[in-house]
N, CA and C atoms of all chains as a GROMACS GRO file, in nm:
protein
  642
    1MET      N    1   9.861   7.540  10.636
    1MET     CA    2   9.718   7.572  10.647
    1MET      C    3   9.675   7.595  10.791
    2ALA      N    4   9.741   7.519  10.880
    2ALA     CA    5   9.705   7.533  11.022
    2ALA      C    6   9.735   7.674  11.071
    3GLY      N    7   9.849   7.729  11.021
    3GLY     CA    8   9.888   7.864  11.061
    3GLY      C    9   9.785   7.967  11.019
    4HIS      N   10   9.735   7.950  10.896
    4HIS     CA   11   9.637   8.047  10.845
    4HIS      C   12   9.508   8.041  10.926
    5LYS      N   13   9.467   7.917  10.963
    5LYS     CA   14   9.345   7.902  11.042
    5LYS      C   15   9.359   7.970  11.177
    6LYS      N   16   9.479   7.955  11.236
    6LYS     CA   17   9.504   8.016  11.367
    6LYS      C   18   9.497   8.168  11.358
    7THR      N   19   9.557   8.222  11.251
    7THR     CA   20   9.557   8.367  11.235
    7THR      C   21   9.415   8.420  11.220
    8ILE      N   22   9.337   8.354  11.136
    8ILE     CA   23   9.200   8.399  11.114
    8ILE      C   24   9.119   8.385  11.244
    9ALA      N   25   9.142   8.274  11.315
    9ALA     CA   26   9.072   8.252  11.442
    9ALA      C   27   9.109   8.361  11.542
   10GLU      N   28   9.238   8.397  11.545
   10GLU     CA   29   9.284   8.502  11.637
   10GLU      C   30   9.218   8.635  11.604
   11ARG      N   31   9.211   8.664  11.475
   11ARG     CA   32   9.150   8.790  11.433
   11ARG      C   33   9.001   8.793  11.465
   12GLY      N   34   8.935   8.681  11.442
   12GLY     CA   35   8.792   8.671  11.472
   12GLY      C   36   8.768   8.692  11.621
   13LYS      N   37   8.857   8.632  11.702
   13LYS     CA   38   8.846   8.646  11.847
   13LYS      C   39   8.866   8.792  11.888
   14ARG      N   40   8.962   8.856  11.823
   14ARG     CA   41   8.990   8.997  11.854
   14ARG      C   42   8.870   9.086  11.820
   15VAL      N   43   8.808   9.059  11.704
   15VAL     CA   44   8.690   9.137  11.663
   15VAL      C   45   8.576   9.114  11.761
   16LEU      N   46   8.556   8.989  11.802
   16LEU     CA   47   8.448   8.959  11.897
   16LEU      C   48   8.472   9.027  12.032
   17PHE      N   49   8.598   9.023  12.078
   17PHE     CA   50   8.633   9.089  12.204
   17PHE      C   51   8.607   9.239  12.194
   18TRP      N   52   8.643   9.296  12.079
   18TRP     CA   53   8.623   9.440  12.060
   18TRP      C   54   8.474   9.473  12.063
   19LEU      N   55   8.395   9.392  11.990
   19LEU     CA   56   8.250   9.418  11.987
   19LEU      C   57   8.189   9.403  12.127
   20GLY      N   58   8.237   9.302  12.199
   20GLY     CA   59   8.182   9.276  12.332
   20GLY      C   60   8.224   9.380  12.434
   21PHE      N   61   8.354   9.403  12.444
   21PHE     CA   62   8.403   9.487  12.554
   21PHE      C   63   8.407   9.636  12.519
   22SER      N   64   8.453   9.669  12.398
   22SER     CA   65   8.464   9.811  12.366
   22SER      C   66   8.330   9.871  12.326
   23VAL      N   67   8.251   9.799  12.248
   23VAL     CA   68   8.126   9.857  12.198
   23VAL      C   69   8.010   9.834  12.297
   24LEU      N   70   7.992   9.709  12.336
   24LEU     CA   71   7.875   9.677  12.418
   24LEU      C   72   7.890   9.731  12.561
   25PHE      N   73   8.003   9.703  12.624
   25PHE     CA   74   8.019   9.746  12.763
   25PHE      C   75   8.039   9.897  12.777
   26SER      N   76   8.081   9.963  12.669
   26SER     CA   77   8.094  10.109  12.678
   26SER      C   78   7.955  10.174  12.685
   27LEU      N   79   7.851  10.098  12.653
   27LEU     CA   80   7.715  10.150  12.665
   27LEU      C   81   7.657  10.127  12.805
   28GLY      N   82   7.741  10.079  12.895
   28GLY     CA   83   7.697  10.053  13.033
   28GLY      C   84   7.632  10.173  13.100
   29PRO      N   85   7.695  10.292  13.094
   29PRO     CA   86   7.633  10.410  13.156
   29PRO      C   87   7.494  10.440  13.098
   30LEU      N   88   7.479  10.415  12.968
   30LEU     CA   89   7.347  10.440  12.907
   30LEU      C   90   7.244  10.337  12.954
   31PHE      N   91   7.292  10.218  12.988
   31PHE     CA   92   7.200  10.116  13.039
   31PHE      C   93   7.144  10.159  13.175
   32VAL      N   94   7.232  10.216  13.257
   32VAL     CA   95   7.186  10.265  13.388
   32VAL      C   96   7.085  10.379  13.366
   33ASN      N   97   7.116  10.464  13.267
   33ASN     CA   98   7.024  10.573  13.234
   33ASN      C   99   6.890  10.517  13.184
   34PHE      N  100   6.897  10.408  13.109
   34PHE     CA  101   6.776  10.341  13.059
   34PHE      C  102   6.687  10.297  13.176
   35LEU      N  103   6.752  10.242  13.279
   35LEU     CA  104   6.675  10.200  13.396
   35LEU      C  105   6.608  10.319  13.464
   36LEU      N  106   6.681  10.431  13.470
   36LEU     CA  107   6.625  10.551  13.534
   36LEU      C  108   6.509  10.609  13.453
   37VAL      N  109   6.527  10.611  13.318
   37VAL     CA  110   6.420  10.664  13.230
   37VAL      C  111   6.296  10.574  13.239
   38ARG      N  112   6.318  10.444  13.246
   38ARG     CA  113   6.206  10.349  13.256
   38ARG      C  114   6.129  10.370  13.386
   39GLU      N  115   6.207  10.398  13.491
   39GLU     CA  116   6.147  10.423  13.622
   39GLU      C  117   6.065  10.552  13.619
   40LYS      N  118   6.123  10.653  13.552
   40LYS     CA  119   6.057  10.785  13.547
   40LYS      C  120   5.924  10.779  13.473
   41HIS      N  121   5.921  10.706  13.359
   41HIS     CA  122   5.800  10.701  13.277
   41HIS      C  123   5.713  10.579  13.307
   42HIS      N  124   5.751  10.503  13.407
   42HIS     CA  125   5.680  10.379  13.443
   42HIS      C  126   5.666  10.287  13.321
   43GLY      N  127   5.773  10.272  13.249
   43GLY     CA  128   5.773  10.186  13.129
   43GLY      C  129   5.869  10.246  13.027
   44PHE      N  130   5.882  10.175  12.914
   44PHE     CA  131   5.976  10.226  12.814
   44PHE      C  132   5.923  10.195  12.675
   45ASN      N  133   5.927  10.296  12.588
   45ASN     CA  134   5.900  10.268  12.446
   45ASN      C  135   6.001  10.346  12.361
   46ARG      N  136   5.993  10.328  12.231
   46ARG     CA  137   6.096  10.381  12.141
   46ARG      C  138   6.112  10.532  12.147
   47SER      N  139   6.002  10.602  12.182
   47SER     CA  140   6.010  10.748  12.182
   47SER      C  141   6.099  10.801  12.295
   48TYR      N  142   6.130  10.716  12.393
   48TYR     CA  143   6.215  10.760  12.504
   48TYR      C  144   6.364  10.740  12.475
   49ILE      N  145   6.397  10.675  12.364
   49ILE     CA  146   6.539  10.644  12.335
   49ILE      C  147   6.628  10.770  12.334
   50PRO      N  148   6.585  10.881  12.267
   50PRO     CA  149   6.673  11.000  12.270
   50PRO      C  150   6.703  11.052  12.411
   51GLU      N  151   6.616  11.022  12.505
   51GLU     CA  152   6.640  11.066  12.643
   51GLU      C  153   6.762  10.998  12.704
   52LEU      N  154   6.799  10.882  12.649
   52LEU     CA  155   6.913  10.807  12.704
   52LEU      C  156   7.044  10.881  12.682
   53TYR      N  157   7.050  10.957  12.573
   53TYR     CA  158   7.176  11.028  12.545
   53TYR      C  159   7.149  11.175  12.519
   54GLU      N  160   7.066  11.233  12.603
   54GLU     CA  161   7.024  11.371  12.579
   54GLU      C  162   7.133  11.473  12.616
   55GLN      N  163   7.242  11.427  12.673
   55GLN     CA  164   7.351  11.521  12.705
   55GLN      C  165   7.473  11.495  12.617
   56GLY      N  166   7.455  11.420  12.508
   56GLY     CA  167   7.564  11.396  12.413
   56GLY      C  168   7.661  11.288  12.455
   57GLU      N  169   7.616  11.195  12.540
   57GLU     CA  170   7.706  11.088  12.586
   57GLU      C  171   7.757  11.002  12.471
   58LEU      N  172   7.671  10.982  12.370
   58LEU     CA  173   7.711  10.896  12.257
   58LEU      C  174   7.832  10.953  12.184
   59LEU      N  175   7.843  11.087  12.183
   59LEU     CA  176   7.956  11.149  12.114
   59LEU      C  177   8.086  11.122  12.188
   60VAL      N  178   8.080  11.118  12.320
   60VAL     CA  179   8.199  11.086  12.400
   60VAL      C  180   8.243  10.942  12.372
   61ILE      N  181   8.144  10.851  12.370
   61ILE     CA  182   8.177  10.711  12.342
   61ILE      C  183   8.233  10.697  12.200
   62ALA      N  184   8.172  10.771  12.105
   62ALA     CA  185   8.221  10.767  11.966
   62ALA      C  186   8.366  10.814  11.960
   63GLY      N  187   8.396  10.922  12.033
   63GLY     CA  188   8.534  10.972  12.037
   63GLY      C  189   8.631  10.869  12.094
   64ALA      N  190   8.586  10.801  12.200
   64ALA     CA  191   8.673  10.698  12.262
   64ALA      C  192   8.697  10.582  12.166
   65LEU      N  193   8.593  10.542  12.092
   65LEU     CA  194   8.609  10.432  11.995
   65LEU      C  195   8.705  10.472  11.884
   66CYS      N  196   8.695  10.598  11.841
   66CYS     CA  197   8.786  10.647  11.735
   66CYS      C  198   8.930  10.650  11.787
   67ALA      N  199   8.948  10.695  11.910
   67ALA     CA  200   9.083  10.701  11.968
   67ALA      C  201   9.141  10.560  11.980
   68ASP      N  202   9.057  10.464  12.019
   68ASP     CA  203   9.100  10.324  12.028
   68ASP      C  204   9.142  10.272  11.890
   69GLY      N  205   9.062  10.306  11.788
   69GLY     CA  206   9.095  10.266  11.652
   69GLY      C  207   9.227  10.327  11.604
   70MET      N  208   9.250  10.453  11.641
   70MET     CA  209   9.376  10.520  11.604
   70MET      C  210   9.495  10.445  11.664
   71GLY      N  211   9.482  10.411  11.792
   71GLY     CA  212   9.589  10.338  11.860
   71GLY      C  213   9.617  10.206  11.794
   72ARG      N  214   9.511  10.135  11.756
   72ARG     CA  215   9.528  10.004  11.691
   72ARG      C  216   9.598  10.018  11.556
   73LEU      N  217   9.560  10.121  11.481
   73LEU     CA  218   9.617  10.135  11.346
   73LEU      C  219   9.761  10.187  11.350
   74LEU      N  220   9.794  10.264  11.452
   74LEU     CA  221   9.932  10.315  11.462
   74LEU      C  222  10.027  10.209  11.516
   75ASN      N  223   9.972  10.110  11.586
   75ASN     CA  224  10.055  10.007  11.647
   75ASN      C  225  10.068   9.886  11.553
   76HIS      N  226  10.110   9.914  11.427
   76HIS     CA  227  10.119   9.803  11.332
   76HIS      C  228  10.255   9.735  11.342
   77LYS      N  229  10.254   9.604  11.318
   77LYS     CA  230  10.378   9.526  11.328
   77LYS      C  231  10.455   9.533  11.197
   78SER      N  232  10.384   9.517  11.085
   78SER     CA  233  10.451   9.534  10.956
   78SER      C  234  10.440   9.681  10.915
   79GLY      N  235  10.493   9.714  10.799
   79GLY     CA  236  10.492   9.855  10.755
   79GLY      C  237  10.350   9.901  10.726
   80PRO      N  238  10.328  10.034  10.729
   80PRO     CA  239  10.193  10.085  10.702
   80PRO      C  240  10.156  10.062  10.556
   81THR      N  241  10.033  10.019  10.533
   81THR     CA  242   9.986   9.999  10.396
   81THR      C  243   9.888  10.112  10.361
   82PHE      N  244   9.853  10.120  10.234
   82PHE     CA  245   9.760  10.224  10.190
   82PHE      C  246   9.626  10.214  10.265
   83LEU      N  247   9.577  10.091  10.278
   83LEU     CA  248   9.446  10.071  10.343
   83LEU      C  249   9.451  10.109  10.490
   84ASN      N  250   9.566  10.078  10.555
   84ASN     CA  251   9.583  10.118  10.696
   84ASN      C  252   9.577  10.269  10.710
   85ILE      N  253   9.651  10.337  10.622
   85ILE     CA  254   9.658  10.484  10.631
   85ILE      C  255   9.521  10.545  10.600
   86PHE      N  256   9.453  10.488  10.501
   86PHE     CA  257   9.320  10.538  10.464
   86PHE      C  258   9.222  10.522  10.580
   87CYS      N  259   9.227  10.405  10.643
   87CYS     CA  260   9.140  10.378  10.757
   87CYS      C  261   9.173  10.472  10.873
   88LEU      N  262   9.304  10.496  10.891
   88LEU     CA  263   9.348  10.587  10.998
   88LEU      C  264   9.295  10.728  10.975
   89ILE      N  265   9.301  10.774  10.848
   89ILE     CA  266   9.250  10.908  10.817
   89ILE      C  267   9.100  10.917  10.848
   90CYS      N  268   9.025  10.813  10.810
   90CYS     CA  269   8.880  10.811  10.837
   90CYS      C  270   8.853  10.821  10.987
   91VAL      N  271   8.930  10.746  11.064
   91VAL     CA  272   8.910  10.744  11.210
   91VAL      C  273   8.945  10.880  11.271
   92VAL      N  274   9.053  10.941  11.220
   92VAL     CA  275   9.093  11.072  11.273
   92VAL      C  276   8.987  11.176  11.241
   93VAL      N  277   8.935  11.172  11.118
   93VAL     CA  278   8.830  11.269  11.079
   93VAL      C  279   8.706  11.250  11.167
   94LEU      N  280   8.670  11.124  11.192
   94LEU     CA  281   8.553  11.098  11.277
   94LEU      C  282   8.575  11.146  11.420
   95LEU      N  283   8.698  11.128  11.468
   95LEU     CA  284   8.730  11.178  11.603
   95LEU      C  285   8.716  11.330  11.608
   96PHE      N  286   8.764  11.395  11.503
   96PHE     CA  287   8.754  11.541  11.495
   96PHE      C  288   8.607  11.584  11.492
   97ILE      N  289   8.526  11.515  11.408
   97ILE     CA  290   8.384  11.553  11.395
   97ILE      C  291   8.310  11.531  11.527
   98SER      N  292   8.334  11.416  11.591
   98SER     CA  293   8.261  11.389  11.716
   98SER      C  294   8.303  11.486  11.827
   99SER      N  295   8.431  11.524  11.828
   99SER     CA  296   8.477  11.621  11.928
   99SER      C  297   8.413  11.758  11.904
  100THR      N  298   8.411  11.800  11.778
  100THR     CA  299   8.353  11.930  11.744
  100THR      C  300   8.204  11.931  11.776
  101GLU      N  301   8.136  11.822  11.736
  101GLU     CA  302   7.992  11.812  11.760
  101GLU      C  303   7.963  11.816  11.910
  102TYR      N  304   8.049  11.750  11.987
  102TYR     CA  305   8.027  11.750  12.132
  102TYR      C  306   8.042  11.891  12.189
  103GLY      N  307   8.133  11.968  12.130
  103GLY     CA  308   8.147  12.108  12.173
  103GLY      C  309   8.018  12.185  12.153
  104PHE      N  310   7.955  12.167  12.034
  104PHE     CA  311   7.827  12.235  12.006
  104PHE      C  312   7.717  12.185  12.099
  105VAL      N  313   7.714  12.053  12.116
  105VAL     CA  314   7.612  11.992  12.201
  105VAL      C  315   7.625  12.041  12.345
  106ALA      N  316   7.749  12.050  12.393
  106ALA     CA  317   7.771  12.094  12.532
  106ALA      C  318   7.718  12.235  12.553
  107SER      N  319   7.736  12.322  12.453
  107SER     CA  320   7.684  12.458  12.469
  107SER      C  321   7.532  12.457  12.471
  108GLN      N  322   7.470  12.369  12.390
  108GLN     CA  323   7.323  12.359  12.389
  108GLN      C  324   7.272  12.302  12.522
  109VAL      N  325   7.346  12.206  12.575
  109VAL     CA  326   7.306  12.145  12.703
  109VAL      C  327   7.316  12.248  12.815
  110ARG      N  328   7.421  12.330  12.811
  110ARG     CA  329   7.435  12.434  12.914
  110ARG      C  330   7.319  12.533  12.908
  111ALA      N  331   7.273  12.563  12.782
  111ALA     CA  332   7.167  12.663  12.767
  111ALA      C  333   7.030  12.605  12.798
  112VAL      N  334   6.999  12.487  12.745
  112VAL     CA  335   6.863  12.432  12.755
  112VAL      C  336   6.853  12.317  12.857
  113GLY      N  337   6.961  12.243  12.874
  113GLY     CA  338   6.958  12.130  12.968
  113GLY      C  339   6.960  11.996  12.897
  114HIS      N  340   6.920  11.996  12.768
  114HIS     CA  341   6.925  11.872  12.690
  114HIS      C  342   6.932  11.909  12.542
  115ILE      N  343   6.962  11.810  12.459
  115ILE     CA  344   6.972  11.839  12.316
  115ILE      C  345   6.837  11.815  12.248
  116ASP      N  346   6.815  11.881  12.134
  116ASP     CA  347   6.687  11.859  12.066
  116ASP      C  348   6.691  11.729  11.984
  117SER      N  349   6.575  11.693  11.933
  117SER     CA  350   6.564  11.561  11.866
  117SER      C  351   6.648  11.554  11.739
  118PHE      N  352   6.662  11.669  11.669
  118PHE     CA  353   6.742  11.670  11.546
  118PHE      C  354   6.887  11.638  11.578
  119VAL      N  355   6.940  11.704  11.681
  119VAL     CA  356   7.081  11.680  11.719
  119VAL      C  357   7.099  11.539  11.775
  120SER      N  358   6.997  11.489  11.846
  120SER     CA  359   7.012  11.353  11.900
  120SER      C  360   7.019  11.250  11.787
  121GLY      N  361   6.949  11.276  11.677
  121GLY     CA  362   6.960  11.189  11.559
  121GLY      C  363   7.100  11.192  11.502
  122ASP      N  364   7.159  11.313  11.498
  122ASP     CA  365   7.297  11.327  11.449
  122ASP      C  366   7.395  11.251  11.538
  123CYS      N  367   7.370  11.259  11.671
  123CYS     CA  368   7.457  11.188  11.766
  123CYS      C  369   7.455  11.039  11.739
  124LEU      N  370   7.334  10.986  11.715
  124LEU     CA  371   7.321  10.842  11.690
  124LEU      C  372   7.394  10.803  11.561
  125ILE      N  373   7.378  10.886  11.457
  125ILE     CA  374   7.446  10.857  11.329
  125ILE      C  375   7.597  10.860  11.348
  126LEU      N  376   7.646  10.962  11.420
  126LEU     CA  377   7.790  10.973  11.443
  126LEU      C  378   7.844  10.853  11.520
  127TYR      N  379   7.765  10.810  11.619
  127TYR     CA  380   7.808  10.693  11.698
  127TYR      C  381   7.817  10.569  11.610
  128LEU      N  382   7.715  10.548  11.525
  128LEU     CA  383   7.716  10.430  11.437
  128LEU      C  384   7.832  10.437  11.338
  129CYS      N  385   7.862  10.559  11.290
  129CYS     CA  386   7.976  10.577  11.198
  129CYS      C  387   8.106  10.542  11.270
  130ALA      N  388   8.118  10.586  11.397
  130ALA     CA  389   8.240  10.557  11.474
  130ALA      C  390   8.253  10.407  11.498
  131VAL      N  391   8.141  10.339  11.524
  131VAL     CA  392   8.145  10.192  11.542
  131VAL      C  393   8.191  10.125  11.413
  132ALA      N  394   8.136  10.174  11.299
  132ALA     CA  395   8.173  10.114  11.169
  132ALA      C  396   8.322  10.135  11.141
  133ALA      N  397   8.370  10.258  11.161
  133ALA     CA  398   8.513  10.285  11.135
  133ALA      C  399   8.601  10.210  11.235
  134GLY      N  400   8.556  10.200  11.360
  134GLY     CA  401   8.632  10.125  11.460
  134GLY      C  402   8.640   9.978  11.424
  135PHE      N  403   8.530   9.925  11.372
  135PHE     CA  404   8.528   9.785  11.327
  135PHE      C  405   8.630   9.766  11.214
  136GLY      N  406   8.631   9.864  11.123
  136GLY     CA  407   8.730   9.859  11.014
  136GLY      C  408   8.871   9.862  11.068
  137ALA      N  409   8.895   9.946  11.171
  137ALA     CA  410   9.029   9.956  11.230
  137ALA      C  411   9.070   9.824  11.295
  138VAL      N  412   8.977   9.757  11.361
  138VAL     CA  413   9.008   9.629  11.425
  138VAL      C  414   9.039   9.523  11.318
  139CYS      N  415   8.963   9.528  11.208
  139CYS     CA  416   8.988   9.432  11.098
  139CYS      C  417   9.123   9.460  11.032
  140ALA      N  418   9.158   9.589  11.019
  140ALA     CA  419   9.281   9.625  10.948
  140ALA      C  420   9.405   9.609  11.035
  141GLU      N  421   9.385   9.596  11.166
  141GLU     CA  422   9.499   9.585  11.258
  141GLU      C  423   9.580   9.459  11.226
  142ASP      N  424   9.711   9.471  11.233
  142ASP     CA  425   9.798   9.355  11.202
  142ASP      C  426   9.790   9.251  11.312
  143MET      N  427   7.854  11.799  10.774
  143MET     CA  428   7.932  11.731  10.879
  143MET      C  429   7.888  11.586  10.893
  144ILE      N  430   7.755  11.564  10.893
  144ILE     CA  431   7.704  11.427  10.905
  144ILE      C  432   7.736  11.348  10.778
  145GLY      N  433   7.729  11.419  10.664
  145GLY     CA  434   7.764  11.353  10.537
  145GLY      C  435   7.908  11.306  10.538
  146LEU      N  436   7.997  11.390  10.588
  146LEU     CA  437   8.139  11.353  10.598
  146LEU      C  438   8.157  11.236  10.695
  147ALA      N  439   8.082  11.241  10.805
  147ALA     CA  440   8.091  11.132  10.904
  147ALA      C  441   8.044  11.000  10.843
  148LEU      N  442   7.934  11.008  10.767
  148LEU     CA  443   7.884  10.885  10.701
  148LEU      C  444   7.985  10.832  10.601
  149PHE      N  445   8.047  10.925  10.527
  149PHE     CA  446   8.147  10.883  10.429
  149PHE      C  447   8.266  10.816  10.500
  150CYS      N  448   8.316  10.882  10.605
  150CYS     CA  449   8.433  10.829  10.677
  150CYS      C  450   8.402  10.696  10.743
  151GLY      N  451   8.282  10.685  10.801
  151GLY     CA  452   8.244  10.560  10.867
  151GLY      C  453   8.239  10.444  10.769
  152SER      N  454   8.170  10.467  10.657
  152SER     CA  455   8.158  10.358  10.560
  152SER      C  456   8.292  10.330  10.492
  153ALA      N  457   8.369  10.435  10.461
  153ALA     CA  458   8.499  10.414  10.396
  153ALA      C  459   8.596  10.340  10.489
  154GLY      N  460   8.595  10.378  10.617
  154GLY     CA  461   8.682  10.310  10.714
  154GLY      C  462   8.644  10.164  10.728
  155LEU      N  463   8.514  10.138  10.731
  155LEU     CA  464   8.466   9.999  10.743
  155LEU      C  465   8.509   9.918  10.621
  156ILE      N  466   8.487   9.976  10.502
  156ILE     CA  467   8.522   9.904  10.378
  156ILE      C  468   8.673   9.880  10.371
  157ALA      N  469   8.752   9.984  10.404
  157ALA     CA  470   8.899   9.970  10.399
  157ALA      C  471   8.946   9.859  10.493
  158GLY      N  472   8.890   9.856  10.613
  158GLY     CA  473   8.930   9.755  10.711
  158GLY      C  474   8.894   9.614  10.665
  159VAL      N  475   8.772   9.600  10.614
  159VAL     CA  476   8.726   9.468  10.570
  159VAL      C  477   8.807   9.422  10.448
  160VAL      N  478   8.836   9.515  10.356
  160VAL     CA  479   8.917   9.479  10.238
  160VAL      C  480   9.057   9.436  10.280
  161LYS      N  481   9.114   9.510  10.378
  161LYS     CA  482   9.249   9.472  10.428
  161LYS      C  483   9.245   9.332  10.490
  162PHE      N  484   9.142   9.307  10.566
  162PHE     CA  485   9.126   9.175  10.630
  162PHE      C  486   9.117   9.065  10.524
  163LEU      N  487   9.035   9.089  10.420
  163LEU     CA  488   9.018   8.988  10.316
  163LEU      C  489   9.146   8.968  10.237
  164LEU      N  490   9.220   9.077  10.212
  164LEU     CA  491   9.347   9.066  10.140
  164LEU      C  492   9.447   8.983  10.220
  165ASP      N  493   9.456   9.011  10.350
  165ASP     CA  494   9.546   8.934  10.436
  165ASP      C  495   9.505   8.788  10.439
  166PHE      N  496   9.375   8.764  10.443
  166PHE     CA  497   9.322   8.627  10.444
  166PHE      C  498   9.363   8.555  10.316
  167TYR      N  499   9.350   8.624  10.203
  167TYR     CA  500   9.385   8.565  10.072
  167TYR      C  501   9.534   8.535  10.066
  168ARG      N  502   9.616   8.631  10.112
  168ARG     CA  503   9.762   8.611  10.109
  168ARG      C  504   9.803   8.493  10.198
  169GLU      N  505   9.741   8.488  10.314
  169GLU     CA  506   9.772   8.382  10.410
  169GLU      C  507   9.736   8.245  10.351
  170ARG      N  508   9.624   8.242  10.283
  170ARG     CA  509   9.574   8.117  10.225
  170ARG      C  510   9.662   8.068  10.111
  171HIS      N  511   9.714   8.163  10.032
  171HIS     CA  512   9.795   8.127   9.916
  171HIS      C  513   9.944   8.135   9.943
  172ARG      N  514   9.983   8.141  10.067
  172ARG     CA  515  10.125   8.149  10.100
  172ARG      C  516  10.189   8.012  10.076
  173ARG      N  517  10.310   8.018  10.022
  173ARG     CA  518  10.380   7.893   9.995
  173ARG      C  519  10.418   7.827  10.128
  174PRO      N  520  10.401   7.698  10.139
  174PRO     CA  521  10.438   7.634  10.265
  174PRO      C  522  10.588   7.638  10.288
  175ALA      N  523  10.629   7.630  10.413
  175ALA     CA  524  10.773   7.631  10.445
  175ALA      C  525  10.839   7.505  10.386
  176ILE      N  526  10.966   7.520  10.344
  176ILE     CA  527  11.037   7.408  10.282
  176ILE      C  528  11.127   7.343  10.387
  177THR      N  529  11.118   7.212  10.397
  177THR     CA  530  11.202   7.141  10.493
  177THR      C  531  11.308   7.062  10.417
  178VAL      N  532  11.435   7.086  10.452
  178VAL     CA  533  11.545   7.012  10.390
  178VAL      C  534  11.596   6.914  10.495
  179THR      N  535  11.608   6.786  10.457
  179THR     CA  536  11.652   6.685  10.552
  179THR      C  537  11.789   6.630  10.513
  180ILE      N  538  11.879   6.627  10.608
  180ILE     CA  539  12.012   6.567  10.587
  180ILE      C  540  12.025   6.457  10.691
  181GLY      N  541  12.022   6.334  10.646
  181GLY     CA  542  12.031   6.224  10.741
  181GLY      C  543  11.912   6.227  10.835
  182ASP      N  544  11.942   6.237  10.964
  182ASP     CA  545  11.835   6.240  11.063
  182ASP      C  546  11.791   6.382  11.096
  183GLU      N  547  11.872   6.478  11.056
  183GLU     CA  548  11.842   6.618  11.091
  183GLU      C  549  11.767   6.687  10.978
  184SER      N  550  11.681   6.781  11.018
  184SER     CA  551  11.609   6.858  10.915
  184SER      C  552  11.609   7.005  10.952
  185ILE      N  553  11.598   7.089  10.848
  185ILE     CA  554  11.597   7.233  10.871
  185ILE      C  555  11.481   7.293  10.792
  186ASP      N  556  11.408   7.389  10.856
  186ASP     CA  557  11.296   7.457  10.788
  186ASP      C  558  11.345   7.588  10.730
  187LEU      N  559  11.322   7.604  10.600
  187LEU     CA  560  11.359   7.732  10.538
  187LEU      C  561  11.237   7.822  10.538
  188PRO      N  562  11.257   7.953  10.558
  188PRO     CA  563  11.141   8.044  10.559
  188PRO      C  564  11.071   8.044  10.423
  189ASN      N  565  10.939   8.058  10.424
  189ASN     CA  566  10.867   8.056  10.296
  189ASN      C  567  10.883   8.186  10.218
  190SER      N  568  10.955   8.281  10.277
  190SER     CA  569  10.981   8.405  10.204
  190SER      C  570  11.099   8.388  10.107
  191PHE      N  571  11.170   8.276  10.118
  191PHE     CA  572  11.284   8.251  10.028
  191PHE      C  573  11.234   8.235   9.885
  192THR      N  574  11.311   8.291   9.790
  192THR     CA  575  11.276   8.270   9.648
  192THR      C  576  11.328   8.134   9.606
  193ASP      N  577  11.286   8.089   9.486
  193ASP     CA  578  11.331   7.958   9.435
  193ASP      C  579  11.483   7.955   9.423
  194THR      N  580  11.542   8.067   9.378
  194THR     CA  581  11.688   8.073   9.361
  194THR      C  582  11.757   8.058   9.496
  195GLN      N  583  11.705   8.128   9.597
  195GLN     CA  584  11.765   8.120   9.730
  195GLN      C  585  11.755   7.978   9.786
  196VAL      N  586  11.639   7.916   9.764
  196VAL     CA  587  11.621   7.778   9.812
  196VAL      C  588  11.722   7.688   9.742
  197ALA      N  589  11.737   7.704   9.610
  197ALA     CA  590  11.832   7.622   9.533
  197ALA      C  591  11.974   7.642   9.584
  198GLN      N  592  12.008   7.767   9.616
  198GLN     CA  593  12.142   7.796   9.666
  198GLN      C  594  12.167   7.727   9.800
  199VAL      N  595  12.067   7.736   9.889
  199VAL     CA  596  12.081   7.676  10.022
  199VAL      C  597  12.093   7.524  10.009
  200VAL      N  598  12.008   7.466   9.922
  200VAL     CA  599  12.013   7.320   9.903
  200VAL      C  600  12.149   7.278   9.847
  201ALA      N  601  12.201   7.354   9.749
  201ALA     CA  602  12.332   7.322   9.691
  201ALA      C  603  12.442   7.327   9.798
  202LEU      N  604  12.433   7.430   9.880
  202LEU     CA  605  12.532   7.446   9.988
  202LEU      C  606  12.525   7.328  10.086
  203LEU      N  607  12.401   7.293  10.122
  203LEU     CA  608  12.384   7.180  10.215
  203LEU      C  609  12.432   7.049  10.153
  204LYS      N  610  12.408   7.034  10.021
  204LYS     CA  611  12.455   6.913   9.953
  204LYS      C  612  12.608   6.906   9.957
  205ASP      N  613  12.670   7.021   9.936
  205ASP     CA  614  12.816   7.031   9.942
  205ASP      C  615  12.868   6.986  10.079
  206ILE      N  616  12.804   7.044  10.183
  206ILE     CA  617  12.845   7.011  10.319
  206ILE      C  618  12.823   6.862  10.347
  207ALA      N  619  12.706   6.812  10.301
  207ALA     CA  620  12.674   6.671  10.323
  207ALA      C  621  12.773   6.581  10.252
  208ALA      N  622  12.813   6.620  10.129
  208ALA     CA  623  12.909   6.540  10.053
  208ALA      C  624  13.044   6.534  10.126
  209LYS      N  625  13.083   6.650  10.183
  209LYS     CA  626  13.209   6.656  10.257
  209LYS      C  627  13.201   6.567  10.382
  210ARG      N  628  13.083   6.564  10.443
  210ARG     CA  629  13.067   6.482  10.564
  210ARG      C  630  13.030   6.338  10.527
  211GLU      N  631  13.013   6.313  10.397
  211GLU     CA  632  12.971   6.183  10.346
  211GLU      C  633  12.840   6.138  10.409
  212SER      N  634  12.749   6.234  10.419
  212SER     CA  635  12.616   6.202  10.473
  212SER      C  636  12.517   6.208  10.358
  213PRO      N  637  12.414   6.121  10.358
  213PRO     CA  638  12.314   6.127  10.250
  213PRO      C  639  12.223   6.250  10.268
  214ILE      N  640  12.178   6.306  10.158
  214ILE     CA  641  12.086   6.421  10.168
  214ILE      C  642  11.949   6.382  10.113
   0.00000   0.00000   0.00000
């Protein structure tokens, strides 16, 4: 029983480390942007949130989280299971979608200078999906 | 595209959590390791051994112990 407790504790620690360092600290650049936006508007409210990632930064972070998840799922100690492969496919598809979306966003940014509110909503959804799939990858990792 | 992303995100999350719970269940219901003691010495057999394999190992050790006239 002691062995099982250690394994679960190790996994819990790994998930917490992932949430802390990969998810939270990867938003560091956006935090600096938050300070700049707050300075610009002399305050901050919810309507300024899209300004934090108006150049598609969230898509880059989403891509990095998906790539991290891919690495974790491919580096399995025991043989690949159905759930591992399924999770890997989800992460790869999300990486593809976020990369493609960033391509479209980059062309819009070059033309206008920032993305519109509709696309910024999509960026946020994609980022949350990448976090969810990345969380699944960390849980499924051996 | 967003629909596919939502599907992949939720499916990946569910797959990962299910895998975690399955591993947790297997770990919890794993048979404990078997320890065979001969005199003062003991040996741990892996818990992956089947009952037949354990019986074979114990029989072999009993044989060896009988030859050495050591209690098992």
